[in-house]
All heavy atoms as TSV, in Angstrom:
chain	resi	resn	atom	element	x	y	z
A	1	MET	N	N	0.308	20.742	-13.312
A	1	MET	CA	C	0.386	19.319	-13.062
A	1	MET	C	C	1.121	19.091	-11.748
A	1	MET	O	O	2.088	19.748	-11.428
A	1	MET	CB	C	1.103	18.637	-14.217
A	1	MET	CG	C	1.205	17.164	-14.049
A	1	MET	SD	S	1.552	16.403	-15.651
A	1	MET	CE	C	1.462	14.749	-15.139
A	2	ALA	N	N	0.667	18.122	-10.982
A	2	ALA	CA	C	1.265	17.823	-9.683
A	2	ALA	C	C	2.650	17.226	-9.847
A	2	ALA	O	O	2.940	16.532	-10.811
A	2	ALA	CB	C	0.373	16.848	-8.923
A	3	ASN	N	N	3.515	17.538	-8.896
A	3	ASN	CA	C	4.843	16.925	-8.882
A	3	ASN	C	C	4.716	15.466	-8.485
A	3	ASN	O	O	3.942	15.112	-7.602
A	3	ASN	CB	C	5.748	17.640	-7.882
A	3	ASN	CG	C	6.076	19.049	-8.309
A	3	ASN	OD1	O	6.080	19.347	-9.493
A	3	ASN	ND2	N	6.350	19.904	-7.361
A	4	THR	N	N	5.481	14.600	-9.138
A	4	THR	CA	C	5.453	13.184	-8.808
A	4	THR	C	C	6.868	12.690	-8.588
A	4	THR	O	O	7.829	13.273	-9.087
A	4	THR	CB	C	4.809	12.344	-9.926
A	4	THR	OG1	O	5.574	12.477	-11.112
A	4	THR	CG2	C	3.369	12.749	-10.169
A	5	LYS	N	N	6.994	11.629	-7.815
A	5	LYS	CA	C	8.264	10.947	-7.647
A	5	LYS	C	C	7.973	9.475	-7.399
A	5	LYS	O	O	6.865	9.096	-7.038
A	5	LYS	CB	C	9.088	11.548	-6.513
A	5	LYS	CG	C	8.541	11.284	-5.118
A	5	LYS	CD	C	9.481	11.851	-4.061
A	5	LYS	CE	C	8.987	11.446	-2.680
A	5	LYS	NZ	N	9.924	11.814	-1.630
A	6	SER	N	N	8.968	8.649	-7.605
A	6	SER	CA	C	8.821	7.217	-7.378
A	6	SER	C	C	9.453	6.867	-6.032
A	6	SER	O	O	10.549	7.336	-5.718
A	6	SER	CB	C	9.509	6.441	-8.498
A	6	SER	OG	O	9.364	5.060	-8.291
A	7	THR	N	N	8.746	6.074	-5.242
A	7	THR	CA	C	9.232	5.636	-3.939
A	7	THR	C	C	9.087	4.130	-3.854
A	7	THR	O	O	8.117	3.565	-4.358
A	7	THR	CB	C	8.410	6.296	-2.811
A	7	THR	OG1	O	8.534	7.712	-2.926
A	7	THR	CG2	C	8.892	5.866	-1.443
A	8	ARG	N	N	10.051	3.484	-3.229
A	8	ARG	CA	C	9.958	2.037	-3.053
A	8	ARG	C	C	8.808	1.724	-2.090
A	8	ARG	O	O	8.726	2.316	-1.014
A	8	ARG	CB	C	11.266	1.473	-2.507
A	8	ARG	CG	C	12.386	1.551	-3.503
A	8	ARG	CD	C	13.727	1.059	-3.013
A	8	ARG	NE	N	13.829	0.875	-1.587
A	8	ARG	CZ	C	14.462	-0.148	-1.006
A	8	ARG	NH1	N	15.053	-1.065	-1.729
A	8	ARG	NH2	N	14.525	-0.237	0.306
A	9	VAL	N	N	7.952	0.802	-2.467
A	9	VAL	CA	C	6.789	0.437	-1.655
A	9	VAL	C	C	7.230	-0.056	-0.277
A	9	VAL	O	O	6.598	0.239	0.734
A	9	VAL	CB	C	5.933	-0.634	-2.379
A	9	VAL	CG1	C	4.773	-1.083	-1.512
A	9	VAL	CG2	C	5.423	-0.096	-3.709
A	10	ILE	N	N	8.349	-0.766	-0.221
A	10	ILE	CA	C	8.825	-1.316	1.041
A	10	ILE	C	C	9.314	-0.228	2.004
A	10	ILE	O	O	9.445	-0.464	3.207
A	10	ILE	CB	C	9.921	-2.381	0.789
A	10	ILE	CG1	C	10.053	-3.289	1.989
A	10	ILE	CG2	C	11.238	-1.742	0.391
A	10	ILE	CD1	C	10.706	-4.610	1.706
A	11	ASP	N	N	9.557	0.987	1.498
A	11	ASP	CA	C	10.043	2.078	2.348
A	11	ASP	C	C	8.942	2.789	3.125
A	11	ASP	O	O	9.231	3.660	3.943
A	11	ASP	CB	C	10.827	3.096	1.513
A	11	ASP	CG	C	12.164	2.557	1.040
A	11	ASP	OD1	O	12.666	1.580	1.643
A	11	ASP	OD2	O	12.697	3.094	0.058
A	12	TYR	N	N	7.693	2.426	2.874
A	12	TYR	CA	C	6.603	2.978	3.672
A	12	TYR	C	C	6.509	2.190	4.977
A	12	TYR	O	O	6.681	0.977	4.999
A	12	TYR	CB	C	5.277	2.910	2.920
A	12	TYR	CG	C	5.256	3.749	1.663
A	12	TYR	CD1	C	4.919	3.188	0.440
A	12	TYR	CD2	C	5.564	5.097	1.699
A	12	TYR	CE1	C	4.894	3.954	-0.711
A	12	TYR	CE2	C	5.548	5.867	0.545
A	12	TYR	CZ	C	5.210	5.287	-0.649
A	12	TYR	OH	O	5.193	6.044	-1.791
A	13	HIS	N	N	6.230	2.882	6.065
A	13	HIS	CA	C	6.202	2.270	7.393
A	13	HIS	C	C	4.761	2.056	7.853
A	13	HIS	O	O	4.031	3.028	8.061
A	13	HIS	CB	C	6.930	3.158	8.406
A	13	HIS	CG	C	8.279	3.603	7.935
A	13	HIS	ND1	N	9.346	2.753	7.829
A	13	HIS	CD2	C	8.716	4.820	7.511
A	13	HIS	CE1	C	10.392	3.424	7.378
A	13	HIS	NE2	N	10.034	4.672	7.168
A	14	PRO	N	N	4.343	0.794	8.036
A	14	PRO	CA	C	2.979	0.512	8.496
A	14	PRO	C	C	2.704	1.120	9.871
A	14	PRO	O	O	3.613	1.285	10.687
A	14	PRO	CB	C	2.921	-1.014	8.559
A	14	PRO	CG	C	4.023	-1.477	7.662
A	14	PRO	CD	C	5.090	-0.427	7.752
A	15	ASP	N	N	1.453	1.428	10.114
A	15	ASP	CA	C	1.007	1.973	11.395
A	15	ASP	C	C	0.838	0.823	12.383
A	15	ASP	O	O	-0.058	-0.004	12.221
A	15	ASP	CB	C	-0.316	2.710	11.201
A	15	ASP	CG	C	-0.893	3.284	12.482
A	15	ASP	OD1	O	-0.268	3.129	13.551
A	15	ASP	OD2	O	-1.977	3.884	12.405
A	16	PRO	N	N	1.663	0.743	13.426
A	16	PRO	CA	C	1.537	-0.360	14.382
A	16	PRO	C	C	0.253	-0.295	15.209
A	16	PRO	O	O	-0.138	-1.287	15.819
A	16	PRO	CB	C	2.773	-0.208	15.273
A	16	PRO	CG	C	3.163	1.222	15.148
A	16	PRO	CD	C	2.737	1.658	13.768
A	17	THR	N	N	-0.423	0.839	15.204
A	17	THR	CA	C	-1.669	0.971	15.953
A	17	THR	C	C	-2.893	0.910	15.047
A	17	THR	O	O	-3.984	1.283	15.465
A	17	THR	CB	C	-1.686	2.291	16.757
A	17	THR	OG1	O	-1.638	3.394	15.836
A	17	THR	CG2	C	-0.504	2.373	17.707
A	18	ASN	N	N	-2.719	0.429	13.811
A	18	ASN	CA	C	-3.823	0.331	12.860
A	18	ASN	C	C	-4.944	-0.512	13.462
A	18	ASN	O	O	-4.740	-1.684	13.775
A	18	ASN	CB	C	-3.325	-0.299	11.557
A	18	ASN	CG	C	-4.401	-0.416	10.515
A	18	ASN	OD1	O	-5.455	0.198	10.607
A	18	ASN	ND2	N	-4.134	-1.218	9.504
A	19	PRO	N	N	-6.140	0.050	13.636
A	19	PRO	CA	C	-7.232	-0.696	14.258
A	19	PRO	C	C	-7.890	-1.721	13.327
A	19	PRO	O	O	-8.602	-2.606	13.795
A	19	PRO	CB	C	-8.235	0.385	14.653
A	19	PRO	CG	C	-7.988	1.488	13.675
A	19	PRO	CD	C	-6.505	1.437	13.369
A	20	ASN	N	N	-7.654	-1.630	12.022
A	20	ASN	CA	C	-8.269	-2.560	11.076
A	20	ASN	C	C	-7.610	-3.924	11.208
A	20	ASN	O	O	-6.415	-4.074	10.968
A	20	ASN	CB	C	-8.130	-2.024	9.649
A	20	ASN	CG	C	-8.920	-2.826	8.642
A	20	ASN	OD1	O	-9.236	-3.984	8.872
A	20	ASN	ND2	N	-9.214	-2.213	7.512
A	21	GLN	N	N	-8.387	-4.927	11.571
A	21	GLN	CA	C	-7.854	-6.267	11.799
A	21	GLN	C	C	-7.822	-7.125	10.539
A	21	GLN	O	O	-7.261	-8.204	10.554
A	21	GLN	CB	C	-8.672	-6.972	12.898
A	21	GLN	CG	C	-8.578	-6.282	14.245
A	21	GLN	CD	C	-7.156	-6.209	14.749
A	21	GLN	OE1	O	-6.480	-7.222	14.851
A	21	GLN	NE2	N	-6.682	-5.010	15.046
A	22	HIS	N	N	-8.396	-6.678	9.456
A	22	HIS	CA	C	-8.354	-7.351	8.165
A	22	HIS	C	C	-8.862	-8.798	8.233
A	22	HIS	O	O	-8.201	-9.664	8.780
A	22	HIS	CB	C	-6.945	-7.333	7.565
A	22	HIS	CG	C	-6.329	-5.975	7.539
A	22	HIS	ND1	N	-6.806	-4.968	6.737
A	22	HIS	CD2	C	-5.300	-5.445	8.237
A	22	HIS	CE1	C	-6.086	-3.883	6.942
A	22	HIS	NE2	N	-5.174	-4.143	7.846
A	23	THR	N	N	-10.008	-9.014	7.653
A	23	THR	CA	C	-10.565	-10.367	7.591
A	23	THR	C	C	-9.829	-11.176	6.522
A	23	THR	O	O	-9.221	-10.610	5.608
A	23	THR	CB	C	-12.062	-10.330	7.227
A	23	THR	OG1	O	-12.192	-9.788	5.900
A	23	THR	CG2	C	-12.863	-9.497	8.231
A	24	GLU	N	N	-9.891	-12.489	6.637
A	24	GLU	CA	C	-9.295	-13.356	5.612
A	24	GLU	C	C	-9.883	-13.053	4.246
A	24	GLU	O	O	-9.167	-13.006	3.245
A	24	GLU	CB	C	-9.554	-14.829	5.948
A	24	GLU	CG	C	-8.543	-15.447	6.858
A	24	GLU	CD	C	-8.775	-16.943	7.024
A	24	GLU	OE1	O	-8.891	-17.653	6.006
A	24	GLU	OE2	O	-8.838	-17.378	8.184
A	25	ARG	N	N	-11.201	-12.860	4.215
A	25	ARG	CA	C	-11.894	-12.574	2.953
A	25	ARG	C	C	-11.386	-11.273	2.343
A	25	ARG	O	O	-11.096	-11.199	1.145
A	25	ARG	CB	C	-13.395	-12.501	3.187
A	25	ARG	CG	C	-14.198	-12.176	1.952
A	25	ARG	CD	C	-15.708	-12.198	2.257
A	25	ARG	NE	N	-16.467	-11.841	1.094
A	25	ARG	CZ	C	-16.975	-10.616	0.872
A	25	ARG	NH1	N	-16.803	-9.651	1.759
A	25	ARG	NH2	N	-17.661	-10.368	-0.224
A	26	GLY	N	N	-11.253	-10.250	3.170
A	26	GLY	CA	C	-10.788	-8.954	2.677
A	26	GLY	C	C	-9.364	-9.015	2.158
A	26	GLY	O	O	-9.042	-8.430	1.115
A	27	VAL	N	N	-8.505	-9.721	2.861
A	27	VAL	CA	C	-7.112	-9.877	2.431
A	27	VAL	C	C	-7.057	-10.613	1.102
A	27	VAL	O	O	-6.331	-10.225	0.190
A	27	VAL	CB	C	-6.275	-10.593	3.516
A	27	VAL	CG1	C	-4.922	-11.021	2.975
A	27	VAL	CG2	C	-6.107	-9.699	4.738
A	28	LYS	N	N	-7.832	-11.679	0.970
A	28	LYS	CA	C	-7.866	-12.453	-0.274
A	28	LYS	C	C	-8.362	-11.590	-1.434
A	28	LYS	O	O	-7.803	-11.637	-2.543
A	28	LYS	CB	C	-8.753	-13.688	-0.096
A	28	LYS	CG	C	-8.946	-14.513	-1.347
A	28	LYS	CD	C	-7.710	-15.304	-1.704
A	28	LYS	CE	C	-8.016	-16.277	-2.827
A	28	LYS	NZ	N	-7.118	-16.153	-3.948
A	29	MET	N	N	-9.404	-10.797	-1.199
A	29	MET	CA	C	-9.925	-9.920	-2.241
A	29	MET	C	C	-8.873	-8.897	-2.674
A	29	MET	O	O	-8.715	-8.613	-3.857
A	29	MET	CB	C	-11.195	-9.214	-1.759
A	29	MET	CG	C	-12.381	-10.142	-1.607
A	29	MET	SD	S	-13.822	-9.349	-0.869
A	29	MET	CE	C	-14.242	-8.163	-2.131
A	30	LEU	N	N	-8.142	-8.358	-1.708
A	30	LEU	CA	C	-7.098	-7.393	-2.021
A	30	LEU	C	C	-5.967	-8.054	-2.809
A	30	LEU	O	O	-5.486	-7.504	-3.800
A	30	LEU	CB	C	-6.555	-6.768	-0.735
A	30	LEU	CG	C	-5.496	-5.693	-0.874
A	30	LEU	CD1	C	-5.918	-4.587	-1.822
A	30	LEU	CD2	C	-5.156	-5.129	0.487
A	31	GLU	N	N	-5.561	-9.243	-2.396
A	31	GLU	CA	C	-4.526	-9.990	-3.128
A	31	GLU	C	C	-4.954	-10.255	-4.566
A	31	GLU	O	O	-4.172	-10.062	-5.502
A	31	GLU	CB	C	-4.219	-11.304	-2.423
A	31	GLU	CG	C	-3.469	-11.129	-1.126
A	31	GLU	CD	C	-3.341	-12.416	-0.331
A	31	GLU	OE1	O	-4.069	-13.398	-0.621
A	31	GLU	OE2	O	-2.520	-12.443	0.604
A	32	ASP	N	N	-6.197	-10.690	-4.731
A	32	ASP	CA	C	-6.713	-10.968	-6.073
A	32	ASP	C	C	-6.747	-9.700	-6.931
A	32	ASP	O	O	-6.398	-9.725	-8.113
A	32	ASP	CB	C	-8.106	-11.588	-6.011
A	32	ASP	CG	C	-8.117	-12.994	-5.430
A	32	ASP	OD1	O	-7.025	-13.607	-5.292
A	32	ASP	OD2	O	-9.219	-13.483	-5.099
A	33	SER	N	N	-7.170	-8.602	-6.334
A	33	SER	CA	C	-7.246	-7.335	-7.057
A	33	SER	C	C	-5.861	-6.870	-7.497
A	33	SER	O	O	-5.671	-6.452	-8.638
A	33	SER	CB	C	-7.902	-6.276	-6.175
A	33	SER	OG	O	-7.881	-5.019	-6.806
A	34	LEU	N	N	-4.884	-6.952	-6.605
A	34	LEU	CA	C	-3.526	-6.549	-6.955
A	34	LEU	C	C	-2.968	-7.415	-8.081
A	34	LEU	O	O	-2.303	-6.916	-8.984
A	34	LEU	CB	C	-2.612	-6.614	-5.736
A	34	LEU	CG	C	-2.823	-5.528	-4.680
A	34	LEU	CD1	C	-2.039	-5.858	-3.416
A	34	LEU	CD2	C	-2.435	-4.165	-5.208
A	35	ALA	N	N	-3.256	-8.718	-8.016
A	35	ALA	CA	C	-2.774	-9.628	-9.053
A	35	ALA	C	C	-3.436	-9.338	-10.402
A	35	ALA	O	O	-2.799	-9.436	-11.451
A	35	ALA	CB	C	-3.025	-11.077	-8.639
A	36	LYS	N	N	-4.715	-8.966	-10.362
A	36	LYS	CA	C	-5.474	-8.763	-11.597
A	36	LYS	C	C	-5.224	-7.392	-12.235
A	36	LYS	O	O	-5.004	-7.305	-13.437
A	36	LYS	CB	C	-6.967	-8.937	-11.317
A	36	LYS	CG	C	-7.835	-8.831	-12.546
A	36	LYS	CD	C	-9.279	-9.111	-12.214
A	36	LYS	CE	C	-10.146	-9.006	-13.462
A	36	LYS	NZ	N	-11.544	-9.292	-13.157
A	37	VAL	N	N	-5.273	-6.328	-11.442
A	37	VAL	CA	C	-5.197	-4.982	-12.019
A	37	VAL	C	C	-3.995	-4.175	-11.562
A	37	VAL	O	O	-3.793	-3.053	-12.014
A	37	VAL	CB	C	-6.495	-4.171	-11.750
A	37	VAL	CG1	C	-7.682	-4.826	-12.393
A	37	VAL	CG2	C	-6.716	-3.965	-10.275
A	38	GLY	N	N	-3.195	-4.710	-10.673
A	38	GLY	CA	C	-2.008	-3.999	-10.217
A	38	GLY	C	C	-2.290	-3.063	-9.062
A	38	GLY	O	O	-3.371	-3.063	-8.482
A	39	LEU	N	N	-1.296	-2.288	-8.756
A	39	LEU	CA	C	-1.368	-1.373	-7.618
A	39	LEU	C	C	-2.050	-0.087	-8.056
A	39	LEU	O	O	-1.416	0.896	-8.399
A	39	LEU	CB	C	0.047	-1.103	-7.090
A	39	LEU	CG	C	0.195	-0.356	-5.780
A	39	LEU	CD1	C	-0.582	-1.043	-4.663
A	39	LEU	CD2	C	1.654	-0.254	-5.385
A	40	GLY	N	N	-3.376	-0.106	-8.059
A	40	GLY	CA	C	-4.141	1.022	-8.560
A	40	GLY	C	C	-4.882	1.790	-7.492
A	40	GLY	O	O	-5.574	2.743	-7.793
A	41	ARG	N	N	-4.718	1.415	-6.233
A	41	ARG	CA	C	-5.396	2.163	-5.187
A	41	ARG	C	C	-4.383	2.905	-4.342
A	41	ARG	O	O	-3.209	2.597	-4.343
A	41	ARG	CB	C	-6.287	1.268	-4.340
A	41	ARG	CG	C	-5.581	0.278	-3.448
A	41	ARG	CD	C	-6.487	-0.261	-2.370
A	41	ARG	NE	N	-6.462	0.683	-1.281
A	41	ARG	CZ	C	-7.432	0.854	-0.402
A	41	ARG	NH1	N	-8.502	0.140	-0.468
A	41	ARG	NH2	N	-7.332	1.726	0.555
A	42	SER	N	N	-4.853	3.877	-3.615
A	42	SER	CA	C	-3.977	4.772	-2.873
A	42	SER	C	C	-3.440	4.166	-1.590
A	42	SER	O	O	-4.100	3.362	-0.934
A	42	SER	CB	C	-4.742	6.040	-2.491
A	42	SER	OG	O	-5.210	6.683	-3.633
A	43	ILE	N	N	-2.237	4.578	-1.271
A	43	ILE	CA	C	-1.663	4.405	0.053
A	43	ILE	C	C	-1.350	5.824	0.512
A	43	ILE	O	O	-0.613	6.552	-0.159
A	43	ILE	CB	C	-0.372	3.557	0.015
A	43	ILE	CG1	C	-0.646	2.176	-0.551
A	43	ILE	CG2	C	0.243	3.471	1.410
A	43	ILE	CD1	C	0.608	1.354	-0.827
A	44	VAL	N	N	-1.933	6.253	1.610
A	44	VAL	CA	C	-1.744	7.621	2.092
A	44	VAL	C	C	-0.650	7.599	3.151
A	44	VAL	O	O	-0.725	6.829	4.112
A	44	VAL	CB	C	-3.056	8.184	2.686
A	44	VAL	CG1	C	-2.847	9.602	3.198
A	44	VAL	CG2	C	-4.175	8.130	1.658
A	45	VAL	N	N	0.375	8.424	2.946
A	45	VAL	CA	C	1.494	8.484	3.885
A	45	VAL	C	C	1.749	9.922	4.312
A	45	VAL	O	O	1.393	10.864	3.606
A	45	VAL	CB	C	2.785	7.882	3.285
A	45	VAL	CG1	C	2.609	6.417	2.966
A	45	VAL	CG2	C	3.234	8.632	2.062
A	46	ASP	N	N	2.394	10.064	5.477
A	46	ASP	CA	C	2.786	11.404	5.907
A	46	ASP	C	C	4.183	11.724	5.364
A	46	ASP	O	O	4.771	10.917	4.636
A	46	ASP	CB	C	2.706	11.551	7.428
A	46	ASP	CG	C	3.701	10.699	8.190
A	46	ASP	OD1	O	4.646	10.140	7.577
A	46	ASP	OD2	O	3.549	10.587	9.424
A	47	LYS	N	N	4.726	12.861	5.717
A	47	LYS	CA	C	6.014	13.296	5.170
A	47	LYS	C	C	7.169	12.387	5.588
A	47	LYS	O	O	8.247	12.442	5.000
A	47	LYS	CB	C	6.302	14.743	5.558
A	47	LYS	CG	C	6.509	14.948	7.046
A	47	LYS	CD	C	6.754	16.398	7.357
A	47	LYS	CE	C	6.946	16.569	8.866
A	47	LYS	NZ	N	7.198	17.964	9.188
A	48	ASN	N	N	6.952	11.552	6.601
A	48	ASN	CA	C	7.986	10.629	7.069
A	48	ASN	C	C	7.767	9.206	6.561
A	48	ASN	O	O	8.355	8.266	7.081
A	48	ASN	CB	C	8.041	10.638	8.594
A	48	ASN	CG	C	8.422	12.002	9.132
A	48	ASN	OD1	O	9.389	12.606	8.685
A	48	ASN	ND2	N	7.635	12.511	10.062
A	49	ASN	N	N	6.884	9.050	5.564
A	49	ASN	CA	C	6.541	7.756	4.962
A	49	ASN	C	C	5.836	6.799	5.912
A	49	ASN	O	O	5.870	5.590	5.732
A	49	ASN	CB	C	7.767	7.077	4.332
A	49	ASN	CG	C	8.156	7.685	3.013
A	49	ASN	OD1	O	7.406	8.469	2.441
A	49	ASN	ND2	N	9.303	7.336	2.513
A	50	HIS	N	N	5.174	7.336	6.945
A	50	HIS	CA	C	4.341	6.506	7.820
A	50	HIS	C	C	2.953	6.403	7.197
A	50	HIS	O	O	2.348	7.418	6.838
A	50	HIS	CB	C	4.249	7.114	9.227
A	50	HIS	CG	C	5.553	7.039	9.967
A	50	HIS	ND1	N	6.373	8.122	10.114
A	50	HIS	CD2	C	6.177	6.001	10.552
A	50	HIS	CE1	C	7.453	7.764	10.776
A	50	HIS	NE2	N	7.364	6.479	11.045
A	51	ILE	N	N	2.456	5.180	7.082
A	51	ILE	CA	C	1.178	4.944	6.418
A	51	ILE	C	C	0.026	5.416	7.301
A	51	ILE	O	O	-0.086	5.026	8.460
A	51	ILE	CB	C	1.008	3.455	6.066
A	51	ILE	CG1	C	2.116	3.024	5.097
A	51	ILE	CG2	C	-0.374	3.189	5.479
A	51	ILE	CD1	C	2.146	1.537	4.814
A	52	LEU	N	N	-0.832	6.262	6.723
A	52	LEU	CA	C	-2.034	6.734	7.397
A	52	LEU	C	C	-3.249	5.936	6.947
A	52	LEU	O	O	-4.207	5.774	7.697
A	52	LEU	CB	C	-2.250	8.228	7.113
A	52	LEU	CG	C	-1.076	9.143	7.471
A	52	LEU	CD1	C	-1.363	10.571	7.010
A	52	LEU	CD2	C	-0.784	9.089	8.957
A	53	ALA	N	N	-3.235	5.453	5.718
A	53	ALA	CA	C	-4.314	4.629	5.170
A	53	ALA	C	C	-3.718	3.751	4.080
A	53	ALA	O	O	-2.918	4.216	3.271
A	53	ALA	CB	C	-5.421	5.510	4.581
A	54	GLY	N	N	-4.075	2.473	4.101
A	54	GLY	CA	C	-3.585	1.551	3.094
A	54	GLY	C	C	-2.533	0.588	3.616
A	54	GLY	O	O	-1.718	0.072	2.851
A	55	ASN	N	N	-2.538	0.334	4.918
A	55	ASN	CA	C	-1.558	-0.576	5.515
A	55	ASN	C	C	-1.582	-1.950	4.859
A	55	ASN	O	O	-0.536	-2.500	4.498
A	55	ASN	CB	C	-1.818	-0.730	7.023
A	55	ASN	CG	C	-1.421	0.496	7.803
A	55	ASN	OD1	O	-0.264	0.667	8.145
A	55	ASN	ND2	N	-2.393	1.362	8.092
A	56	SER	N	N	-2.753	-2.514	4.689
A	56	SER	CA	C	-2.866	-3.846	4.094
A	56	SER	C	C	-2.485	-3.814	2.617
A	56	SER	O	O	-1.850	-4.748	2.117
A	56	SER	CB	C	-4.278	-4.409	4.271
A	56	SER	OG	O	-4.318	-5.755	3.872
A	57	THR	N	N	-2.837	-2.749	1.921
A	57	THR	CA	C	-2.468	-2.621	0.515
A	57	THR	C	C	-0.948	-2.639	0.373
A	57	THR	O	O	-0.398	-3.344	-0.479
A	57	THR	CB	C	-3.035	-1.321	-0.082
A	57	THR	OG1	O	-4.460	-1.351	0.015
A	57	THR	CG2	C	-2.618	-1.143	-1.529
A	58	GLN	N	N	-0.257	-1.907	1.223
A	58	GLN	CA	C	1.204	-1.875	1.164
A	58	GLN	C	C	1.784	-3.249	1.470
A	58	GLN	O	O	2.667	-3.732	0.774
A	58	GLN	CB	C	1.748	-0.832	2.146
A	58	GLN	CG	C	3.251	-0.664	2.097
A	58	GLN	CD	C	4.019	-1.458	3.134
A	58	GLN	OE1	O	3.452	-2.137	3.976
A	58	GLN	NE2	N	5.330	-1.375	3.053
A	59	GLU	N	N	1.274	-3.897	2.495
A	59	GLU	CA	C	1.780	-5.216	2.882
A	59	GLU	C	C	1.592	-6.240	1.769
A	59	GLU	O	O	2.506	-6.989	1.416
A	59	GLU	CB	C	1.073	-5.684	4.151
A	59	GLU	CG	C	1.637	-6.952	4.719
A	59	GLU	CD	C	0.972	-7.357	6.026
A	59	GLU	OE1	O	0.366	-6.491	6.697
A	59	GLU	OE2	O	1.051	-8.542	6.370
A	60	ARG	N	N	0.389	-6.282	1.188
A	60	ARG	CA	C	0.124	-7.226	0.095
A	60	ARG	C	C	0.954	-6.890	-1.141
A	60	ARG	O	O	1.415	-7.774	-1.847
A	60	ARG	CB	C	-1.365	-7.211	-0.277
A	60	ARG	CG	C	-2.331	-7.567	0.836
A	60	ARG	CD	C	-2.400	-9.029	1.160
A	60	ARG	NE	N	-1.699	-9.510	2.312
A	60	ARG	CZ	C	-1.807	-9.103	3.595
A	60	ARG	NH1	N	-2.566	-8.112	3.931
A	60	ARG	NH2	N	-1.118	-9.682	4.553
A	61	ALA	N	N	1.134	-5.596	-1.422
A	61	ALA	CA	C	1.922	-5.186	-2.583
A	61	ALA	C	C	3.373	-5.649	-2.435
A	61	ALA	O	O	3.963	-6.161	-3.391
A	61	ALA	CB	C	1.863	-3.665	-2.756
A	62	VAL	N	N	3.924	-5.514	-1.247
A	62	VAL	CA	C	5.286	-5.992	-0.999
A	62	VAL	C	C	5.329	-7.503	-1.172
A	62	VAL	O	O	6.230	-8.046	-1.823
A	62	VAL	CB	C	5.771	-5.571	0.407
A	62	VAL	CG1	C	7.060	-6.292	0.778
A	62	VAL	CG2	C	5.962	-4.056	0.476
A	63	ASP	N	N	4.342	-8.201	-0.597
A	63	ASP	CA	C	4.285	-9.666	-0.711
A	63	ASP	C	C	4.237	-10.127	-2.165
A	63	ASP	O	O	4.774	-11.173	-2.501
A	63	ASP	CB	C	3.061	-10.226	0.019
A	63	ASP	CG	C	3.170	-10.133	1.531
A	63	ASP	OD1	O	4.268	-9.843	2.048
A	63	ASP	OD2	O	2.122	-10.327	2.205
A	64	GLN	N	N	3.573	-9.336	-3.025
A	64	GLN	CA	C	3.409	-9.718	-4.429
A	64	GLN	C	C	4.528	-9.186	-5.318
A	64	GLN	O	O	4.492	-9.354	-6.530
A	64	GLN	CB	C	2.039	-9.285	-4.947
A	64	GLN	CG	C	0.914	-10.092	-4.329
A	64	GLN	CD	C	-0.417	-9.845	-5.009
A	64	GLN	OE1	O	-0.480	-9.340	-6.128
A	64	GLN	NE2	N	-1.491	-10.218	-4.349
A	65	GLY	N	N	5.524	-8.561	-4.718
A	65	GLY	CA	C	6.692	-8.147	-5.482
A	65	GLY	C	C	6.641	-6.770	-6.114
A	65	GLY	O	O	7.519	-6.431	-6.917
A	66	PHE	N	N	5.637	-5.971	-5.774
A	66	PHE	CA	C	5.621	-4.602	-6.286
A	66	PHE	C	C	6.797	-3.847	-5.674
A	66	PHE	O	O	7.056	-3.959	-4.476
A	66	PHE	CB	C	4.307	-3.886	-5.934
A	66	PHE	CG	C	3.130	-4.372	-6.705
A	66	PHE	CD1	C	2.369	-5.443	-6.264
A	66	PHE	CD2	C	2.785	-3.767	-7.903
A	66	PHE	CE1	C	1.287	-5.899	-6.989
A	66	PHE	CE2	C	1.694	-4.213	-8.637
A	66	PHE	CZ	C	0.943	-5.286	-8.167
A	67	GLU	N	N	7.511	-3.105	-6.506
A	67	GLU	CA	C	8.704	-2.446	-6.016
A	67	GLU	C	C	8.553	-0.943	-5.834
A	67	GLU	O	O	9.026	-0.389	-4.863
A	67	GLU	CB	C	9.884	-2.737	-6.942
A	67	GLU	CG	C	10.266	-4.202	-6.924
A	67	GLU	CD	C	11.462	-4.497	-7.800
A	67	GLU	OE1	O	12.068	-3.551	-8.349
A	67	GLU	OE2	O	11.784	-5.688	-7.928
A	68	ASN	N	N	7.886	-0.274	-6.767
A	68	ASN	CA	C	7.806	1.183	-6.729
A	68	ASN	C	C	6.374	1.681	-6.801
A	68	ASN	O	O	5.529	1.064	-7.433
A	68	ASN	CB	C	8.605	1.798	-7.884
A	68	ASN	CG	C	10.078	1.510	-7.762
A	68	ASN	OD1	O	10.679	1.827	-6.743
A	68	ASN	ND2	N	10.656	0.901	-8.776
A	69	ALA	N	N	6.170	2.823	-6.147
A	69	ALA	CA	C	4.884	3.507	-6.215
A	69	ALA	C	C	5.152	4.918	-6.717
A	69	ALA	O	O	6.221	5.480	-6.458
A	69	ALA	CB	C	4.234	3.568	-4.836
A	70	ILE	N	N	4.203	5.463	-7.434
A	70	ILE	CA	C	4.322	6.847	-7.873
A	70	ILE	C	C	3.679	7.711	-6.803
A	70	ILE	O	O	2.510	7.519	-6.458
A	70	ILE	CB	C	3.639	7.070	-9.233
A	70	ILE	CG1	C	4.337	6.228	-10.301
A	70	ILE	CG2	C	3.658	8.552	-9.603
A	70	ILE	CD1	C	3.612	6.209	-11.619
A	71	GLU	N	N	4.444	8.628	-6.268
A	71	GLU	CA	C	3.958	9.523	-5.217
A	71	GLU	C	C	3.497	10.818	-5.826
A	71	GLU	O	O	4.205	11.420	-6.637
A	71	GLU	CB	C	5.093	9.813	-4.230
A	71	GLU	CG	C	4.830	9.269	-2.878
A	71	GLU	CD	C	5.971	9.556	-1.938
A	71	GLU	OE1	O	6.394	10.719	-1.805
A	71	GLU	OE2	O	6.454	8.586	-1.339
A	72	ILE	N	N	2.320	11.255	-5.413
A	72	ILE	CA	C	1.778	12.534	-5.885
A	72	ILE	C	C	1.603	13.434	-4.693
A	72	ILE	O	O	1.068	13.036	-3.697
A	72	ILE	CB	C	0.440	12.335	-6.611
A	72	ILE	CG1	C	0.665	11.441	-7.823
A	72	ILE	CG2	C	-0.159	13.662	-7.024
A	72	ILE	CD1	C	-0.593	11.029	-8.536
């Protein structure tokens, strides 16, 4: 079984060069999904907690009050 640990969602660092501009529709869909089913999709980070994929997911999760993520 993989080792897991809990990390605060706010401790992940968004990529300032993220090319995804996120449409209003996409952001709304992500917000709705997080509200309905919770934080069930991946945020990929490097060993320094810099986000490689899932910048918007992390931002919306923080906005909605999610505190911890399970790291695998």
